[in-house]
Structure formats: structure tokens, C-alpha cells
C-alpha positions as CSV (number, residue, x, y, z in Angstrom):
1,M,92.7,85.0,86.2
2,S,92.0,86.7,83.0
3,P,93.9,89.9,82.1
4,P,92.2,93.3,82.3
5,S,90.0,94.0,79.2
6,S,90.8,96.9,76.8
7,S,87.8,98.8,78.3
8,S,89.3,98.4,81.8
9,D,92.6,99.8,80.5
10,R,90.8,102.7,78.9
11,V,89.2,103.5,82.3
12,V,92.5,103.3,84.1
13,Y,94.2,105.6,81.7
14,A,91.3,108.1,81.9
15,V,91.8,108.1,85.6
16,V,95.5,108.6,85.2
17,A,95.0,111.6,82.8
18,S,92.4,113.2,85.0
19,T,94.4,113.0,88.2
20,F,97.6,114.1,86.4
21,F,96.0,117.3,85.0
22,V,94.2,118.2,88.2
23,G,97.3,117.6,90.2
24,F,98.8,120.8,88.8
25,G,96.7,122.8,91.1
26,G,97.9,120.9,94.2
27,G,101.6,121.5,93.4
28,V,101.7,125.0,91.8
29,V,101.7,126.8,95.1
30,F,104.7,125.1,96.6
31,P,107.6,126.9,94.7
32,I,105.7,130.2,94.7
33,L,104.1,130.7,98.1
34,P,107.2,130.4,100.4
35,N,108.8,133.3,98.6
36,L,105.6,135.1,97.8
37,G,104.7,135.0,101.5
38,E,107.3,137.6,102.3
39,V,106.1,139.9,99.5
40,L,102.5,139.6,100.6
41,G,103.4,139.9,104.3
42,I,102.4,136.3,105.1
43,S,104.3,134.8,108.0
44,A,106.2,131.5,107.7
45,F,103.7,129.8,110.1
46,M,100.8,131.1,108.0
47,V,102.4,129.8,104.8
48,G,102.6,126.4,106.5
49,V,99.0,126.6,107.4
50,I,98.0,127.4,103.8
51,L,100.2,124.6,102.3
52,S,98.7,122.0,104.7
53,A,95.1,123.3,104.9
54,N,93.9,121.0,102.2
55,R,95.2,118.0,104.1
56,W,93.5,119.0,107.3
57,T,90.3,119.5,105.4
58,R,90.6,115.9,104.1
59,L,90.8,114.6,107.6
60,V,87.1,115.4,107.9
61,A,86.2,114.8,104.3
62,N,88.0,111.5,103.6
63,G,85.6,109.4,105.8
64,P,82.4,110.6,104.2
65,A,84.0,110.4,100.8
66,G,84.8,106.7,101.2
67,V,81.4,105.9,102.6
68,L,79.8,107.9,99.7
69,V,81.7,105.8,97.2
70,D,80.5,102.5,98.8
71,R,76.9,103.9,98.8
72,I,76.4,105.5,95.4
73,G,79.4,104.5,93.3
74,T,82.5,106.1,91.9
75,R,81.6,108.1,88.8
76,T,79.6,111.1,90.3
77,P,82.0,111.7,93.2
78,F,85.0,111.5,90.8
79,V,83.7,114.0,88.3
80,V,82.4,116.4,90.9
81,G,85.6,116.2,92.9
82,L,87.7,117.1,89.9
83,A,85.4,120.1,89.1
84,V,85.7,121.3,92.7
85,E,89.5,121.1,92.5
86,G,89.4,123.2,89.3
87,L,87.4,125.9,91.1
88,A,89.8,125.8,94.0
89,T,92.8,126.3,91.7
90,F,91.2,129.4,90.2
91,G,90.9,130.6,93.8
92,Y,94.7,131.2,93.8
93,V,94.3,133.8,91.2
94,I,91.7,135.6,93.4
95,A,94.0,135.3,96.4
96,I,97.0,136.9,94.8
97,R,95.0,139.9,93.7
98,S,93.1,140.2,97.0
99,A,93.7,142.6,99.9
100,T,93.5,139.6,102.2
101,P,95.5,136.9,100.4
102,E,95.8,134.7,103.5
103,L,92.1,134.3,103.7
104,W,91.6,133.5,100.0
105,F,94.6,131.1,99.9
106,V,93.1,129.2,102.9
107,V,89.7,129.1,101.3
108,A,91.1,127.8,98.1
109,R,93.2,125.1,99.8
110,V,90.2,124.0,102.0
111,T,88.0,123.8,98.8
112,W,90.8,121.8,97.2
113,G,90.8,119.4,100.1
114,I,87.1,118.7,99.7
115,G,87.5,118.0,96.0
116,S,90.7,115.9,96.4
117,A,89.0,113.7,99.1
118,L,86.4,112.7,96.5
119,V,89.1,112.2,93.8
120,F,91.5,110.1,95.9
121,A,88.7,107.9,97.4
122,T,87.4,107.2,93.9
123,A,90.6,106.9,91.8
124,Y,92.0,104.0,93.7
125,T,88.6,102.4,94.2
126,I,87.9,102.5,90.4
127,T,91.2,100.9,89.8
128,A,90.6,98.2,92.3
129,D,87.2,97.5,90.7
130,V,88.4,97.1,87.1
131,S,91.7,95.3,87.8
132,E,92.4,91.6,88.4
133,A,94.5,90.6,91.5
134,S,97.3,89.4,89.3
135,S,97.7,92.8,87.7
136,R,96.5,95.0,90.5
137,G,99.9,96.2,91.5
138,T,100.6,97.4,88.0
139,S,97.2,99.2,87.7
140,M,97.6,100.8,91.1
141,G,101.1,101.9,90.2
142,I,100.0,103.5,86.9
143,V,97.2,105.5,88.7
144,R,99.6,106.4,91.5
145,A,102.1,107.6,88.9
146,G,99.5,109.9,87.5
147,I,98.7,111.4,90.9
148,T,102.4,111.4,91.9
149,F,103.6,113.1,88.7
150,G,100.8,115.6,88.4
151,F,101.4,117.2,91.7
152,P,105.1,118.1,91.1
153,A,104.5,118.8,87.5
154,G,102.4,121.7,88.9
155,M,105.5,122.7,90.9
156,V,107.5,122.9,87.7
157,L,104.7,125.0,86.1
158,G,104.6,127.2,89.2
159,G,108.4,127.6,89.4
160,I,109.2,128.3,85.8
161,V,106.0,130.0,84.6
162,S,106.0,132.3,87.6
163,E,109.6,133.4,86.8
164,V,109.2,133.7,83.0
165,Y,105.7,135.3,83.1
166,S,104.0,135.9,86.4
167,N,102.5,134.1,89.4
168,V,99.0,134.9,88.2
169,W,99.7,133.2,84.8
170,A,101.0,130.1,86.6
171,F,97.9,129.8,88.7
172,A,95.6,130.5,85.8
173,L,97.3,127.8,83.6
174,A,97.0,125.3,86.4
175,A,93.3,126.1,86.8
176,S,92.8,125.5,83.0
177,F,94.4,122.0,83.2
178,A,92.2,121.2,86.2
179,G,89.1,122.0,84.2
180,L,90.3,119.7,81.4
181,A,90.6,116.9,83.9
182,S,86.9,117.0,84.8
183,V,86.0,117.0,81.1
184,I,88.1,113.9,80.5
185,A,86.5,112.1,83.4
186,F,82.9,113.1,82.5
187,F,83.2,111.6,79.0
188,I,85.2,108.5,79.6
189,V,84.9,107.2,83.2
190,P,81.9,104.9,83.8
191,E,80.3,103.7,87.0
192,T,82.4,100.8,88.4
193,H,81.5,100.3,92.0
194,V,78.9,98.1,93.9
195,E,76.4,100.2,95.9
196,S,76.0,99.5,99.6
197,T,72.9,99.6,101.7
198,D,74.6,101.5,104.4
199,S,72.8,104.9,104.8
200,S,75.2,106.6,107.2
201,I,77.7,109.2,106.0
202,K,79.9,110.3,109.0
203,P,83.4,111.6,109.2
204,W,84.3,108.8,111.7
205,D,82.9,106.0,109.6
206,F,86.1,104.4,108.2
207,E,88.0,101.1,108.3
208,T,89.6,100.1,111.6
209,T,90.9,96.7,110.5
210,L,94.5,95.9,111.0
211,P,95.5,96.0,107.3
212,A,93.8,99.4,106.9
213,L,95.5,100.8,110.0
214,T,98.9,99.3,109.1
215,V,98.9,100.6,105.5
216,G,97.6,103.9,106.8
217,L,100.5,104.3,109.2
218,V,103.0,103.6,106.5
219,N,101.2,106.2,104.3
220,F,101.5,108.7,107.2
221,G,105.2,108.3,107.4
222,L,105.7,108.6,103.6
223,Y,103.6,111.8,103.2
224,F,105.2,113.4,106.3
225,A,108.7,112.9,105.0
226,Y,108.0,113.5,101.2
227,I,105.4,116.2,101.0
228,G,105.5,117.5,104.5
229,V,109.3,117.8,104.8
230,L,111.1,117.7,101.4
231,F,108.6,119.6,99.2
232,S,107.7,122.1,101.9
233,T,111.4,123.0,102.7
234,L,113.3,122.5,99.4
235,V,112.9,126.0,98.0
236,L,114.1,127.6,101.3
237,Y,117.0,125.0,101.7
238,L,118.3,126.0,98.2
239,E,118.2,129.6,99.2
240,V,120.1,129.0,102.5
241,E,122.7,126.9,100.7
242,S,122.8,129.3,97.6
243,L,122.2,126.4,95.3
244,T,120.6,127.3,92.0
245,L,120.7,125.9,88.5
246,S,122.3,127.4,85.4
247,V,121.6,125.8,82.0
248,E,123.1,126.7,78.6
249,L,121.0,126.0,75.5
250,A,121.9,126.9,72.0
251,G,124.5,129.4,73.3
252,Y,122.1,131.1,75.7
253,G,122.5,130.8,79.4
254,I,119.4,130.4,81.6
255,D,119.8,131.0,85.3
256,Y,117.0,129.7,87.5
257,G,116.3,131.2,90.9
258,E,115.3,129.2,94.0
259,Q,111.7,128.8,92.8
260,G,112.6,127.6,89.3
261,T,115.4,125.3,90.6
262,S,113.2,123.8,93.3
263,G,110.4,123.2,90.8
264,L,112.8,121.4,88.5
265,L,114.2,119.3,91.4
266,M,110.7,118.4,92.5
267,A,109.9,117.4,88.9
268,V,113.0,115.1,88.9
269,S,111.9,113.6,92.1
270,A,108.4,113.1,90.7
271,L,109.6,111.6,87.5
272,S,111.7,109.1,89.5
273,G,108.6,108.4,91.6
274,A,106.4,107.9,88.5
275,V,108.9,105.5,87.0
276,F,109.3,103.4,90.1
277,T,105.6,103.6,91.0
278,I,104.8,101.7,87.8
279,S,107.8,99.4,88.0
280,G,107.3,98.7,91.7
281,G,103.7,97.6,91.1
282,K,104.8,95.4,88.1
283,I,107.6,93.8,90.2
284,S,105.1,93.0,93.0
285,D,102.8,91.4,90.5
286,A,105.6,89.4,88.9
287,V,107.0,88.2,92.3
288,G,103.5,87.5,93.5
289,A,104.2,89.2,96.8
290,R,104.1,92.9,97.9
291,M,106.3,92.9,101.0
292,P,109.8,92.5,99.5
293,V,109.2,95.3,97.1
294,L,107.8,97.6,99.8
295,I,110.8,97.1,102.2
296,A,113.3,97.7,99.4
297,F,111.8,101.0,98.4
298,L,111.4,102.2,102.0
299,A,115.1,101.6,102.4
300,T,115.7,103.7,99.2
301,S,113.7,106.6,100.6
302,C,115.8,106.4,103.7
303,A,119.0,106.6,101.6
304,G,117.8,109.7,99.8
305,F,117.4,111.7,103.1
306,V,120.9,110.4,104.2
307,V,122.4,111.9,101.0
308,L,120.7,115.2,101.6
309,T,122.1,115.3,105.1
310,L,125.7,114.5,104.2
311,A,126.5,116.9,101.3
312,P,125.0,120.4,100.6
313,S,125.8,120.5,96.9
314,L,123.5,120.7,93.9
315,G,124.5,117.2,92.7
316,A,123.8,115.7,96.1
317,V,120.4,117.4,96.2
318,V,119.6,116.0,92.8
319,L,120.6,112.5,93.8
320,G,118.7,112.8,97.1
321,C,115.6,113.9,95.4
322,I,115.8,111.0,92.9
323,L,116.2,108.5,95.6
324,I,113.5,109.9,97.8
325,G,111.1,110.0,94.8
326,A,112.0,106.5,93.8
327,G,111.3,105.3,97.4
328,Q,108.0,107.1,97.6
329,G,106.9,106.0,94.2
330,G,108.1,102.4,94.5
331,V,106.1,102.0,97.7
332,G,102.9,103.5,96.3
333,G,101.7,100.9,93.8
334,P,102.4,97.8,96.0
335,L,101.0,99.5,99.1
336,T,97.6,100.3,97.7
337,A,97.5,97.0,95.9
338,L,98.2,95.3,99.3
339,L,95.4,97.2,100.9
340,A,93.0,96.1,98.0
341,D,94.2,92.5,98.3
342,L,93.2,92.5,102.0
343,T,90.0,94.4,101.8
344,P,86.5,93.2,100.8
345,E,85.2,94.9,97.7
346,D,82.2,96.5,99.4
347,R,84.5,98.2,101.9
348,M,87.1,99.4,99.5
349,G,85.9,103.0,99.5
350,R,86.1,103.2,103.3
351,A,89.6,101.5,103.3
352,M,90.9,104.1,100.8
353,G,89.3,106.9,102.9
354,T,91.2,105.6,106.0
355,N,94.4,105.4,104.0
356,N,94.0,108.9,102.8
357,I,93.3,110.2,106.3
358,F,96.6,108.9,107.6
359,G,98.4,110.3,104.6
360,D,96.8,113.7,105.1
361,V,97.8,113.8,108.8
362,G,101.4,113.2,107.7
363,G,101.3,115.7,104.9
364,G,99.4,118.2,107.1
365,L,101.8,118.0,110.1
366,G,104.9,118.1,107.9
367,P,104.7,121.8,106.8
368,L,103.6,122.9,110.2
369,L,106.5,121.2,111.9
370,S,109.3,121.2,109.3
371,L,109.4,124.9,108.4
372,P,109.7,126.2,112.0
373,F,112.0,123.3,112.9
374,A,114.4,123.9,110.1
375,T,114.5,127.6,111.0
376,A,115.4,126.7,114.6
377,V,117.9,123.9,114.2
378,G,118.8,123.7,110.5
379,Y,118.1,121.5,107.5
380,D,120.8,118.9,108.2
381,V,119.1,117.8,111.4
382,L,115.7,117.9,109.9
383,Y,116.7,115.7,106.9
384,A,118.7,113.3,109.2
385,L,115.6,112.8,111.4
386,S,113.5,112.3,108.3
387,A,115.7,109.4,107.2
388,I,114.5,107.5,110.2
389,I,110.9,107.7,109.2
390,P,110.9,105.1,106.4
391,L,112.7,102.7,108.6
392,I,110.0,103.0,111.3
393,A,107.4,102.6,108.6
394,G,109.0,99.4,107.4
395,A,109.0,98.0,111.0
396,V,105.3,98.9,111.4
397,L,104.4,97.3,108.0
398,V,106.2,94.0,108.8
399,A,104.6,93.8,112.3
400,G,101.1,94.6,111.1
401,I,101.1,92.2,108.1
402,Y,102.7,89.4,110.1
403,S,100.1,89.8,112.9
404,Y,97.2,89.7,110.4
405,T,98.4,87.0,107.9
406,G,100.9,84.9,110.0
407,S,103.5,85.5,107.3
408,L,106.4,88.0,106.9
409,S,105.8,88.0,103.2
410,P,102.4,86.6,102.2
411,T,101.8,85.9,98.5
412,V,99.0,87.7,96.7
413,E,96.9,84.6,96.7
414,E,97.3,84.2,100.5
415,S,96.4,87.9,101.0
416,I,93.2,87.6,99.0
417,A,92.3,84.3,100.8
């Protein structure tokens, strides 16, 4: 197989830049809203609803988005989706100044969900279209890194800018970057996908093949534990344990509160995830098989939650976040590459829609369950139970792939065949 052309690389990097910048709007609310909820009179349950509203919206939007991609191609849905996410991010500014902030935050997150359904369905499909099987893990890893790192980069922006300037400035800056993302995509990303003759666009029209369901269930577990549990509870966990960061630069001491510290820790986790997303994909290409890499990084994610459970110190939290990020990131590239290996090209949009549905169920259930659960029984129990999730995901992955291919670790060639 021939290596990807320079034009293909250009498209992949444009997708990375677009998803990275627009991801700021998805993450900026996480270090701000839990604390802001008390100031605005928003209950903990309602904060959970707001944080997960975009994912519940995508449950309905992911199916049509995937079918739309297979019907009309990738370029228009990708550009429009980025623009919609930019408008949704600006909705946070309206929400914080409104007399009914709960309503406007929900509207913004729902709008974000519609835009991100289009972006996620197209980003991975574009990458699958322009990459060769022998380098697909690397390409998927690079795109996944852009998405993975953009989201928590928004958390850093939200945590630090909100403390140094204001919450409004943090939201407005994230909206500006989201607007830049759609401009990059409009001028660089071409059409890549083969159109389908299927004329139906229904929420329930998605892939039900064993590979799509298996990969989707793994994605469910990862998003439940990572986004739904860790990112939704970290700022409150730091407050309960009185863990904050103090940094001395050029003789000046900088003390970060819970919002700033959680934003930085999420960034550390995201950076770890971005590094191992790329390296995980490259390793799976070099080995010629996805399964060994996937199992190793699922075990890494489990170890991260074990560390959080055992030692409530800032150093332990940093290590735990690094390991969880590494596990989440290391799985991302090989997992989407595995799905692309096992899916016909003309069904790729639907397969990605299915995968996103499972991930959004996990990410949507996480905040709704983890915030009240932690309040009732404590964070140690919550994180201990979360450590089991990657192990269950690994068992599901092995069983599903073995049932479909007849091999515990099929090679890339065997998967495509």
C-alpha cells in the first residue's frame, strides 16, 4: 500500500486544527459551571443536566448525521457543524448574563450537541477516507488527539481565564476560537466521501453489526469513566480534599483555586491522552494488530483510577490523571482504526454515528450519576468502581472481536479481509 499523499496529510491536519479549536467550547464550562452553579442558584442535579445535555442531544442527532455523511459527503456537514458549535459557545455568554441561566445553558449545550454530532461523524470519516490501512491507526490517532486535547484545553482556558479575568471573558474567548475552526475547515477541507443512494435520514438508522456494537460499548465505558466521572467531579473532589496548586515564577507566587487547579490537571490528563493517542495509533500500525495495544491502554486507565482511590494527595491526583488520560488516549486511535478496518467504506458514516451514540450515552450518564453518587457515598468509592469499567470494556472487546473474526488478535490485513 502506498503512503498517504501530502494532500491527504494536509486534510488530516486541517481536521485536527478545526476540532482542536472548536473543542474549547466543549470544555470551557467544566471548571466554571460546578462552582458557578452555587452563585447562580443552579442545583447540582441541574448542573449535571447542563453538562450532559449535549451528549443526550447527540443520541438523536448522531444517527442522522452518519446517514447524511454517507448520502451527501463530508465537507458541508463538517463546516456547518463547526459553525453551529461556535454559535453554541457564544450562548454561554448570553446564559451567564441572563435572568434564566439554566435555560440558556441548556439551549447552548443542546445546540452544541447538534453541531458536534456533525463534526464527530465527519472528522473520523474524512480521516478514514484519505488514509491507507497501513497508516490508519496513526491518522486516526492524530485526529483523535486534536479532539481529545481541544476539549480539556478549553478547561484550562475556562479555569485560568475565569480566575484572572472573568467567566464572561473565558466564554467569549472560547467562542472566538470556535469561529476560527469553521474558517479553517471552509478553506482547506475538500469533499472526501462517496455518496450513497440511500434516501432515508432517521435517528434509528445506524450500524448494528457486531464490530460497530463492540467498539461502541468500549467507547461507552471510556466516556462514562473519563468525561462522565473524572472531568465532571474533579473540581469538587479538589475542593473536598483541599487540594490546590501553588506555583512560584520569577519570585512571584501564584495560587490557583479549585477551578484553576482542576483545569490544569485536566490539561495534564489531556496532554497525556494526546501523546498516547498518536503513539497508540502508530504502535498498532507498526505491530499490524490493534488488540494488544487496546488491552494495554485499557489496563492503564484502570491503574489511573486505582491511584486516585488510594491516595488523596495532589501528587497522586496528578499521576492518576496522567494514567487515565494515557489510557483513554491510547485506546482512541487503535479503536477507531479497528472500526474503520472492519467497516465497508460506504457505511463508515453510519458506523461512526453508532460509535458516537454509545460514547454519548456514557458521557451523558456520567455527570447525572457521578455527581449525586459522590455526594452520597464519597469520591473514593466512586473512583474505585470506575477502575472496574476499563476491565469490563476489555472483556467485551475481546469477546466481540473473537466472535466476529475467530481470532483474539486479528492482524490489520485479516480485519480488512
